[in-house]
A tleap script that builds the chain and sets N, CA, C and O, in Angstrom:
source leaprc.protein.ff14SB
mol = sequence {
  NMET SER LEU PHE ARG GLY MET GLY SER LEU
  SER VAL GLY VAL PHE GLY ALA THR VAL SER
  VAL ILE PRO HIE GLY GLY VAL ALA ARG ASN
  ILE ARG ALA THR PHE ARG GLU GLN PRO GLU
  ALA ILE VAL LEU PRO ASP GLY LEU GLU THR
  ILE THR VAL MET PRO THR LEU SER GLY VAL
  ALA SER ASP VAL ARG ASP LEU ILE PRO ASP
  GLY VAL VAL ASP PRO GLY ASN GLY LYS THR
  TYR ARG CYS ILE ALA PRO MET THR SER GLY
  SER PRO ALA ALA ASP ALA LEU ILE LYS ILE
  GLN LEU GLU ARG CILE
}
set mol.1.N position { 0.886 -1.009 -0.278 }
set mol.1.CA position { 0.053 -0.369 0.328 }
set mol.1.C position { 1.327 1.015 -0.231 }
set mol.1.O position { 2.523 1.066 0.059 }
set mol.2.N position { 0.576 1.919 -1.024 }
set mol.2.CA position { 1.589 3.573 -0.705 }
set mol.2.C position { 1.282 4.568 0.454 }
set mol.2.O position { 0.266 4.188 1.037 }
set mol.3.N position { 1.835 5.792 1.038 }
set mol.3.CA position { 2.090 6.236 1.359 }
set mol.3.C position { 1.131 7.470 0.872 }
set mol.3.O position { 0.899 8.362 1.688 }
set mol.4.N position { 0.656 7.527 -0.237 }
set mol.4.CA position { -0.356 8.440 -1.325 }
set mol.4.C position { -1.588 7.774 -1.714 }
set mol.4.O position { -2.416 8.559 -2.175 }
set mol.5.N position { -2.010 6.375 -1.657 }
set mol.5.CA position { -3.129 6.256 -1.963 }
set mol.5.C position { -3.943 7.143 -1.234 }
set mol.5.O position { -3.893 7.450 -0.043 }
set mol.6.N position { -4.820 7.567 -2.278 }
set mol.6.CA position { -5.821 8.736 -2.101 }
set mol.6.C position { -6.069 9.616 -1.036 }
set mol.6.O position { -6.942 9.768 -0.182 }
set mol.7.N position { -4.643 10.330 -1.484 }
set mol.7.CA position { -4.599 12.010 -1.601 }
set mol.7.C position { -4.399 12.315 -2.417 }
set mol.7.O position { -3.541 13.198 -2.461 }
set mol.8.N position { -4.918 11.918 -3.506 }
set mol.8.CA position { -5.568 13.029 -4.315 }
set mol.8.C position { -6.974 13.472 -4.306 }
set mol.8.O position { -7.525 14.571 -4.366 }
set mol.9.N position { -7.596 11.557 -4.159 }
set mol.9.CA position { -8.964 12.129 -4.217 }
set mol.9.C position { -9.839 13.196 -3.045 }
set mol.9.O position { -10.995 13.617 -3.052 }
set mol.10.N position { -8.256 13.460 -1.713 }
set mol.10.CA position { -8.851 13.707 -0.745 }
set mol.10.C position { -8.152 15.700 -0.440 }
set mol.10.O position { -8.313 16.513 0.469 }
set mol.11.N position { -7.500 15.714 -1.578 }
set mol.11.CA position { -7.263 16.730 -1.888 }
set mol.11.C position { -8.015 17.642 -2.673 }
set mol.11.O position { -8.102 18.819 -2.322 }
set mol.12.N position { -8.639 17.164 -3.830 }
set mol.12.CA position { -9.494 18.374 -4.236 }
set mol.12.C position { -10.951 18.003 -3.411 }
set mol.12.O position { -11.964 18.682 -3.578 }
set mol.13.N position { -10.889 16.648 -2.363 }
set mol.13.CA position { -11.724 16.504 -2.068 }
set mol.13.C position { -12.327 18.187 -1.199 }
set mol.13.O position { -13.507 18.520 -1.306 }
set mol.14.N position { -11.437 18.949 -0.499 }
set mol.14.CA position { -11.064 19.542 0.304 }
set mol.14.C position { -10.307 20.926 0.433 }
set mol.14.O position { -10.136 21.806 1.277 }
set mol.15.N position { -9.838 20.543 -1.270 }
set mol.15.CA position { -9.583 22.538 -1.583 }
set mol.15.C position { -10.598 23.214 -3.102 }
set mol.15.O position { -10.646 24.308 -3.663 }
set mol.16.N position { -11.307 21.839 -3.315 }
set mol.16.CA position { -12.246 21.756 -4.521 }
set mol.16.C position { -13.074 21.992 -4.313 }
set mol.16.O position { -13.521 22.205 -3.186 }
set mol.17.N position { -13.997 22.091 -6.033 }
set mol.17.CA position { -15.025 22.727 -6.303 }
set mol.17.C position { -16.065 21.599 -6.504 }
set mol.17.O position { -15.920 20.466 -6.043 }
set mol.18.N position { -17.241 22.054 -7.310 }
set mol.18.CA position { -18.086 21.424 -8.315 }
set mol.18.C position { -17.726 22.450 -9.281 }
set mol.18.O position { -17.764 23.680 -9.276 }
set mol.19.N position { -17.375 21.582 -10.090 }
set mol.19.CA position { -17.252 22.300 -11.619 }
set mol.19.C position { -17.430 21.520 -12.844 }
set mol.19.O position { -17.132 20.326 -12.835 }
set mol.20.N position { -17.980 22.201 -14.114 }
set mol.20.CA position { -19.001 21.658 -15.499 }
set mol.20.C position { -18.218 21.474 -16.322 }
set mol.20.O position { -17.858 22.360 -17.097 }
set mol.21.N position { -17.587 19.756 -16.347 }
set mol.21.CA position { -17.002 20.344 -17.542 }
set mol.21.C position { -17.944 19.682 -18.670 }
set mol.21.O position { -19.116 19.308 -18.703 }
set mol.22.N position { -16.548 19.728 -19.844 }
set mol.22.CA position { -17.359 19.051 -21.547 }
set mol.22.C position { -15.826 18.197 -21.990 }
set mol.22.O position { -14.732 18.696 -22.254 }
set mol.23.N position { -16.241 16.740 -21.952 }
set mol.23.CA position { -15.113 16.427 -22.969 }
set mol.23.C position { -15.421 17.271 -24.682 }
set mol.23.O position { -15.954 18.379 -24.620 }
set mol.24.N position { -15.176 16.874 -25.689 }
set mol.24.CA position { -14.995 16.914 -26.397 }
set mol.24.C position { -15.187 16.507 -27.415 }
set mol.24.O position { -14.472 15.717 -28.032 }
set mol.25.N position { -16.811 17.283 -27.962 }
set mol.25.CA position { -17.955 15.556 -28.221 }
set mol.25.C position { -18.650 14.790 -26.879 }
set mol.25.O position { -18.348 13.599 -26.801 }
set mol.26.N position { -18.998 14.992 -26.460 }
set mol.26.CA position { -18.952 14.472 -25.166 }
set mol.26.C position { -20.672 15.571 -24.879 }
set mol.26.O position { -21.377 16.315 -25.561 }
set mol.27.N position { -20.648 14.920 -23.145 }
set mol.27.CA position { -21.120 14.806 -22.285 }
set mol.27.C position { -21.898 16.300 -21.223 }
set mol.27.O position { -22.268 16.131 -20.061 }
set mol.28.N position { -21.939 16.871 -21.534 }
set mol.28.CA position { -21.350 18.135 -19.797 }
set mol.28.C position { -21.441 16.498 -18.439 }
set mol.28.O position { -21.625 15.284 -18.524 }
set mol.29.N position { -21.182 17.504 -17.355 }
set mol.29.CA position { -21.235 16.675 -16.142 }
set mol.29.C position { -20.102 17.522 -14.797 }
set mol.29.O position { -18.921 17.866 -14.758 }
set mol.30.N position { -21.152 17.564 -13.949 }
set mol.30.CA position { -20.574 18.149 -12.747 }
set mol.30.C position { -19.243 17.040 -12.016 }
set mol.30.O position { -19.395 15.878 -11.641 }
set mol.31.N position { -18.177 17.738 -11.994 }
set mol.31.CA position { -17.124 16.920 -11.512 }
set mol.31.C position { -16.197 18.315 -10.056 }
set mol.31.O position { -16.142 19.536 -10.202 }
set mol.32.N position { -15.585 17.416 -8.720 }
set mol.32.CA position { -14.770 18.092 -8.231 }
set mol.32.C position { -13.475 18.765 -8.477 }
set mol.32.O position { -12.417 18.313 -8.041 }
set mol.33.N position { -13.540 19.545 -8.982 }
set mol.33.CA position { -11.581 19.584 -8.982 }
set mol.33.C position { -11.157 20.749 -8.410 }
set mol.33.O position { -12.051 21.213 -7.704 }
set mol.34.N position { -9.693 21.736 -8.422 }
set mol.34.CA position { -9.750 22.505 -8.169 }
set mol.34.C position { -9.025 23.579 -9.084 }
set mol.34.O position { -7.860 23.428 -9.453 }
set mol.35.N position { -9.845 24.735 -9.439 }
set mol.35.CA position { -9.801 25.963 -10.596 }
set mol.35.C position { -8.240 26.314 -10.066 }
set mol.35.O position { -7.869 25.920 -8.960 }
set mol.36.N position { -7.328 27.119 -10.988 }
set mol.36.CA position { -6.328 27.886 -10.904 }
set mol.36.C position { -6.349 29.180 -12.102 }
set mol.36.O position { -6.362 29.042 -13.325 }
set mol.37.N position { -6.350 30.409 -11.340 }
set mol.37.CA position { -6.535 31.781 -12.221 }
set mol.37.C position { -5.590 32.638 -12.056 }
set mol.37.O position { -5.125 33.407 -12.898 }
set mol.38.N position { -5.156 32.445 -10.417 }
set mol.38.CA position { -3.625 33.280 -9.924 }
set mol.38.C position { -2.448 33.082 -10.258 }
set mol.38.O position { -2.375 32.045 -10.917 }
set mol.39.N position { -1.599 33.518 -10.139 }
set mol.39.CA position { 0.018 33.006 -9.835 }
set mol.39.C position { 0.255 31.798 -9.175 }
set mol.39.O position { 0.277 31.597 -7.961 }
set mol.40.N position { 0.422 31.056 -10.045 }
set mol.40.CA position { 1.337 29.761 -8.569 }
set mol.40.C position { 2.080 29.066 -9.793 }
set mol.40.O position { 1.804 29.060 -10.993 }
set mol.41.N position { 2.886 28.614 -9.236 }
set mol.41.CA position { 4.380 27.940 -9.149 }
set mol.41.C position { 4.168 27.145 -9.554 }
set mol.41.O position { 3.088 26.674 -9.198 }
set mol.42.N position { 5.052 26.262 -10.704 }
set mol.42.CA position { 5.183 25.004 -11.455 }
set mol.42.C position { 5.898 24.243 -11.238 }
set mol.42.O position { 6.765 24.811 -10.573 }
set mol.43.N position { 6.139 23.305 -11.349 }
set mol.43.CA position { 7.164 23.097 -11.538 }
set mol.43.C position { 8.284 22.250 -13.276 }
set mol.43.O position { 7.873 21.157 -13.666 }
set mol.44.N position { 8.924 22.579 -13.675 }
set mol.44.CA position { 9.224 21.877 -15.680 }
set mol.44.C position { 9.320 20.564 -15.268 }
set mol.44.O position { 9.073 20.066 -14.170 }
set mol.45.N position { 9.659 20.138 -16.152 }
set mol.45.CA position { 9.763 18.738 -16.983 }
set mol.45.C position { 11.226 18.279 -15.736 }
set mol.45.O position { 11.366 17.483 -14.808 }
set mol.46.N position { 12.372 19.695 -16.670 }
set mol.46.CA position { 13.520 19.525 -15.946 }
set mol.46.C position { 13.574 19.513 -14.489 }
set mol.46.O position { 14.510 19.028 -13.852 }
set mol.47.N position { 12.286 20.196 -13.854 }
set mol.47.CA position { 13.397 19.716 -12.352 }
set mol.47.C position { 13.045 21.448 -11.439 }
set mol.47.O position { 12.801 21.651 -10.250 }
set mol.48.N position { 13.143 22.283 -12.433 }
set mol.48.CA position { 12.916 23.591 -11.961 }
set mol.48.C position { 11.821 23.748 -11.768 }
set mol.48.O position { 10.838 23.007 -11.763 }
set mol.49.N position { 12.087 25.373 -11.498 }
set mol.49.CA position { 10.433 26.054 -11.108 }
set mol.49.C position { 10.145 26.547 -12.021 }
set mol.49.O position { 10.483 26.125 -13.127 }
set mol.50.N position { 9.328 27.747 -11.807 }
set mol.50.CA position { 8.767 28.860 -12.952 }
set mol.50.C position { 7.693 29.422 -12.110 }
set mol.50.O position { 7.571 28.806 -11.051 }
set mol.51.N position { 6.738 30.577 -12.295 }
set mol.51.CA position { 5.938 30.971 -12.430 }
set mol.51.C position { 4.506 31.392 -13.781 }
set mol.51.O position { 4.652 31.900 -14.893 }
set mol.52.N position { 3.650 31.085 -13.320 }
set mol.52.CA position { 2.619 30.490 -14.299 }
set mol.52.C position { 1.529 31.170 -13.867 }
set mol.52.O position { 0.997 30.684 -12.869 }
set mol.53.N position { 0.626 32.966 -14.695 }
set mol.53.CA position { -0.246 33.051 -14.386 }
set mol.53.C position { -1.631 32.568 -15.497 }
set mol.53.O position { -2.515 33.401 -15.698 }
set mol.54.N position { -1.705 31.233 -16.138 }
set mol.54.CA position { -2.748 30.581 -17.276 }
set mol.54.C position { -3.503 29.522 -16.192 }
set mol.54.O position { -3.034 28.822 -15.294 }
set mol.55.N position { -4.397 29.650 -16.508 }
set mol.55.CA position { -4.949 29.646 -15.282 }
set mol.55.C position { -4.927 28.066 -15.564 }
set mol.55.O position { -4.073 27.667 -16.356 }
set mol.56.N position { -6.179 26.731 -14.722 }
set mol.56.CA position { -5.396 25.929 -15.172 }
set mol.56.C position { -6.418 24.500 -14.137 }
set mol.56.O position { -6.548 24.904 -12.981 }
set mol.57.N position { -6.845 23.582 -14.264 }
set mol.57.CA position { -7.555 22.700 -13.320 }
set mol.57.C position { -6.606 22.212 -13.023 }
set mol.57.O position { -5.456 22.525 -13.331 }
set mol.58.N position { -7.332 20.590 -11.777 }
set mol.58.CA position { -6.390 19.945 -11.311 }
set mol.58.C position { -8.333 18.836 -10.609 }
set mol.58.O position { -9.412 18.851 -10.015 }
set mol.59.N position { -7.497 18.254 -11.254 }
set mol.59.CA position { -8.486 16.867 -10.541 }
set mol.59.C position { -8.068 15.934 -10.296 }
set mol.59.O position { -6.991 16.109 -9.727 }
set mol.60.N position { -8.444 14.400 -10.458 }
set mol.60.CA position { -8.324 12.966 -10.562 }
set mol.60.C position { -8.531 12.667 -11.831 }
set mol.60.O position { -9.571 12.476 -12.461 }
set mol.61.N position { -7.067 12.642 -12.223 }
set mol.61.CA position { -7.390 11.917 -14.002 }
set mol.61.C position { -8.321 11.153 -13.771 }
set mol.61.O position { -8.940 12.203 -13.943 }
set mol.62.N position { -9.344 10.106 -13.474 }
set mol.62.CA position { -10.008 9.446 -13.946 }
set mol.62.C position { -11.678 10.772 -13.817 }
set mol.62.O position { -12.872 10.494 -13.932 }
set mol.63.N position { -11.222 11.705 -13.632 }
set mol.63.CA position { -12.335 12.716 -13.450 }
set mol.63.C position { -12.198 13.063 -15.033 }
set mol.63.O position { -13.039 12.888 -15.915 }
set mol.64.N position { -10.909 13.597 -15.129 }
set mol.64.CA position { -10.296 14.652 -16.375 }
set mol.64.C position { -9.342 14.442 -16.876 }
set mol.64.O position { -8.478 15.229 -16.491 }
set mol.65.N position { -8.824 13.399 -17.943 }
set mol.65.CA position { -7.728 12.335 -18.501 }
set mol.65.C position { -9.119 13.317 -19.798 }
set mol.65.O position { -8.942 14.324 -20.484 }
set mol.66.N position { -10.448 12.380 -19.629 }
set mol.66.CA position { -11.418 12.776 -21.621 }
set mol.66.C position { -11.697 14.665 -21.581 }
set mol.66.O position { -12.651 15.127 -22.207 }
set mol.67.N position { -10.662 15.674 -20.708 }
set mol.67.CA position { -11.149 16.644 -21.252 }
set mol.67.C position { -9.772 17.081 -22.597 }
set mol.67.O position { -9.560 17.953 -23.439 }
set mol.68.N position { -9.473 16.493 -22.350 }
set mol.68.CA position { -7.941 16.560 -23.086 }
set mol.68.C position { -7.582 15.418 -24.529 }
set mol.68.O position { -7.356 14.210 -24.608 }
set mol.69.N position { -7.703 16.796 -25.754 }
set mol.69.CA position { -7.950 18.552 -25.335 }
set mol.69.C position { -9.304 19.185 -26.614 }
set mol.69.O position { -9.391 19.106 -27.839 }
set mol.70.N position { -9.707 19.465 -26.113 }
set mol.70.CA position { -10.311 21.200 -25.677 }
set mol.70.C position { -11.702 20.715 -25.424 }
set mol.70.O position { -12.913 20.724 -25.642 }
set mol.71.N position { -10.744 20.327 -24.867 }
set mol.71.CA position { -12.802 19.394 -23.221 }
set mol.71.C position { -13.011 21.389 -23.435 }
set mol.71.O position { -12.335 22.121 -24.158 }
set mol.72.N position { -14.542 21.893 -22.225 }
set mol.72.CA position { -14.348 22.854 -22.082 }
set mol.72.C position { -14.465 22.725 -21.197 }
set mol.72.O position { -14.218 21.526 -21.072 }
set mol.73.N position { -14.832 23.296 -19.756 }
set mol.73.CA position { -14.766 23.628 -18.547 }
set mol.73.C position { -15.369 25.293 -18.176 }
set mol.73.O position { -14.924 26.366 -18.583 }
set mol.74.N position { -16.292 25.076 -17.445 }
set mol.74.CA position { -16.609 26.094 -16.576 }
set mol.74.C position { -16.828 26.821 -15.406 }
set mol.74.O position { -17.859 27.491 -15.360 }
set mol.75.N position { -16.097 26.827 -14.486 }
set mol.75.CA position { -16.043 26.946 -13.663 }
set mol.75.C position { -16.951 27.801 -12.491 }
set mol.75.O position { -16.798 28.276 -11.365 }
set mol.76.N position { -17.973 27.668 -13.512 }
set mol.76.CA position { -18.920 29.010 -12.230 }
set mol.76.C position { -18.300 30.606 -11.852 }
set mol.76.O position { -18.621 31.270 -10.867 }
set mol.77.N position { -17.382 30.978 -12.868 }
set mol.77.CA position { -16.836 32.339 -12.550 }
set mol.77.C position { -18.056 33.392 -13.610 }
set mol.77.O position { -18.653 34.465 -13.523 }
set mol.78.N position { -17.964 32.717 -14.179 }
set mol.78.CA position { -18.927 33.428 -15.871 }
set mol.78.C position { -17.801 33.371 -16.169 }
set mol.78.O position { -17.252 33.863 -15.183 }
set mol.79.N position { -17.003 33.095 -16.891 }
set mol.79.CA position { -16.080 32.639 -18.083 }
set mol.79.C position { -16.321 31.139 -18.268 }
set mol.79.O position { -17.006 30.446 -17.515 }
set mol.80.N position { -15.919 30.879 -18.949 }
set mol.80.CA position { -15.789 29.035 -20.020 }
set mol.80.C position { -13.530 29.204 -20.718 }
set mol.80.O position { -12.609 29.832 -21.241 }
set mol.81.N position { -13.997 28.167 -20.146 }
set mol.81.CA position { -11.710 27.559 -20.701 }
set mol.81.C position { -11.789 26.773 -21.928 }
set mol.81.O position { -12.665 26.052 -22.405 }
set mol.82.N position { -11.053 26.991 -22.164 }
set mol.82.CA position { -11.123 25.171 -23.413 }
set mol.82.C position { -9.629 24.429 -22.158 }
set mol.82.O position { -8.996 24.950 -21.241 }
set mol.83.N position { -9.620 23.614 -22.524 }
set mol.83.CA position { -8.709 22.397 -22.195 }
set mol.83.C position { -7.195 22.561 -23.103 }
set mol.83.O position { -7.193 21.990 -24.194 }
set mol.84.N position { -6.044 23.239 -22.737 }
set mol.84.CA position { -5.471 23.066 -23.451 }
set mol.84.C position { -4.008 21.594 -23.739 }
set mol.84.O position { -3.744 20.850 -24.684 }
set mol.85.N position { -3.316 21.842 -22.117 }
set mol.85.CA position { -2.835 20.554 -22.348 }
set mol.85.C position { -2.426 19.767 -20.831 }
set mol.85.O position { -3.388 20.222 -20.211 }
set mol.86.N position { -1.901 19.159 -20.089 }
set mol.86.CA position { -1.877 18.421 -19.022 }
set mol.86.C position { -0.508 18.660 -18.432 }
set mol.86.O position { 0.377 19.196 -19.099 }
set mol.87.N position { -0.329 18.271 -17.202 }
set mol.87.CA position { 1.280 18.570 -16.861 }
set mol.87.C position { 0.741 17.461 -15.743 }
set mol.87.O position { 0.376 17.929 -14.664 }
set mol.88.N position { 0.676 16.147 -15.915 }
set mol.88.CA position { 1.551 15.073 -14.584 }
set mol.88.C position { 1.912 15.845 -14.124 }
set mol.88.O position { 2.405 16.962 -14.279 }
set mol.89.N position { 1.381 14.558 -12.875 }
set mol.89.CA position { 2.344 14.587 -11.258 }
set mol.89.C position { 3.850 13.813 -11.871 }
set mol.89.O position { 5.051 14.075 -11.817 }
set mol.90.N position { 2.834 12.530 -12.570 }
set mol.90.CA position { 3.961 11.363 -13.256 }
set mol.90.C position { 3.752 10.392 -11.087 }
set mol.90.O position { 4.629 9.924 -10.360 }
set mol.91.N position { 2.270 10.518 -10.877 }
set mol.91.CA position { 2.526 10.520 -10.045 }
set mol.91.C position { 1.893 8.529 -10.256 }
set mol.91.O position { 2.504 8.416 -11.318 }
set mol.92.N position { 1.302 7.249 -10.093 }
set mol.92.CA position { 0.838 5.965 -10.389 }
set mol.92.C position { 0.033 6.453 -9.731 }
set mol.92.O position { -0.702 7.190 -10.389 }
set mol.93.N position { -0.296 6.376 -8.266 }
set mol.93.CA position { -1.397 6.252 -7.833 }
set mol.93.C position { -2.702 6.375 -8.872 }
set mol.93.O position { -2.697 6.729 -10.051 }
set mol.94.N position { -4.201 5.820 -7.743 }
set mol.94.CA position { -4.854 5.872 -8.547 }
set mol.94.C position { -5.630 6.157 -8.696 }
set mol.94.O position { -6.655 5.755 -9.247 }
set mol.95.N position { -5.101 7.473 -7.908 }
set mol.95.CA position { -6.269 8.781 -7.784 }
set mol.95.C position { -5.690 10.225 -8.098 }
set mol.95.O position { -6.223 11.315 -7.893 }
set mol.96.N position { -3.861 9.797 -8.919 }
set mol.96.CA position { -2.887 10.932 -9.137 }
set mol.96.C position { -3.845 12.034 -9.995 }
set mol.96.O position { -4.484 11.962 -11.045 }
set mol.97.N position { -3.578 13.206 -8.880 }
set mol.97.CA position { -3.905 14.666 -9.386 }
set mol.97.C position { -4.170 14.757 -11.180 }
set mol.97.O position { -3.886 13.598 -11.482 }
set mol.98.N position { -4.430 15.244 -12.102 }
set mol.98.CA position { -3.638 15.539 -13.336 }
set mol.98.C position { -4.062 17.407 -12.894 }
set mol.98.O position { -4.970 17.587 -12.082 }
set mol.99.N position { -3.367 18.575 -13.470 }
set mol.99.CA position { -3.161 19.814 -13.299 }
set mol.99.C position { -3.360 19.874 -15.439 }
set mol.99.O position { -2.428 19.507 -16.153 }
set mol.100.N position { -4.786 20.423 -16.062 }
set mol.100.CA position { -4.381 20.567 -16.926 }
set mol.100.C position { -4.298 22.015 -16.880 }
set mol.100.O position { -4.660 22.702 -15.925 }
set mol.101.N position { -3.621 22.592 -18.357 }
set mol.101.CA position { -3.670 24.192 -19.251 }
set mol.101.C position { -5.284 25.113 -19.564 }
set mol.101.O position { -5.851 25.125 -20.657 }
set mol.102.N position { -5.421 25.311 -19.214 }
set mol.102.CA position { -6.473 26.595 -19.959 }
set mol.102.C position { -6.268 27.344 -20.137 }
set mol.102.O position { -5.380 28.067 -19.686 }
set mol.103.N position { -7.522 27.604 -21.392 }
set mol.103.CA position { -7.122 29.289 -21.919 }
set mol.103.C position { -8.425 29.807 -21.663 }
set mol.103.O position { -8.570 29.424 -20.502 }
set mol.104.N position { -9.539 30.456 -21.972 }
set mol.104.CA position { -10.339 30.833 -21.676 }
set mol.104.C position { -10.962 31.261 -23.345 }
set mol.104.O position { -10.281 31.555 -24.327 }
set mol.105.N position { -12.086 31.194 -23.266 }
set mol.105.CA position { -12.798 31.318 -25.092 }
set mol.105.C position { -14.142 32.758 -24.606 }
set mol.105.O position { -14.894 33.216 -25.466 }
savepdb mol mol.pdb
quit
């Protein structure tokens, strides 16, 4: 049993909110995820850290994997966003989080 098993689900359960999503060509559904639209630090594949101001959505992989590419996200702030690309954590956990880069549409 992994020390981190269940952490992804716990994280969005505590810090997330209900977000409406529509996979490209799919049906709308509500998921629990964390939407961010303020500057935040991210770790690049080479291990360096940088600051980004792009909007992102973080959710459990099984909930958000089908949003890439071109899924639509409505976080309830009066704006909608298109899913651009994943920024995976590399975690092998069944409930690993995937952070998705978004752009406003």
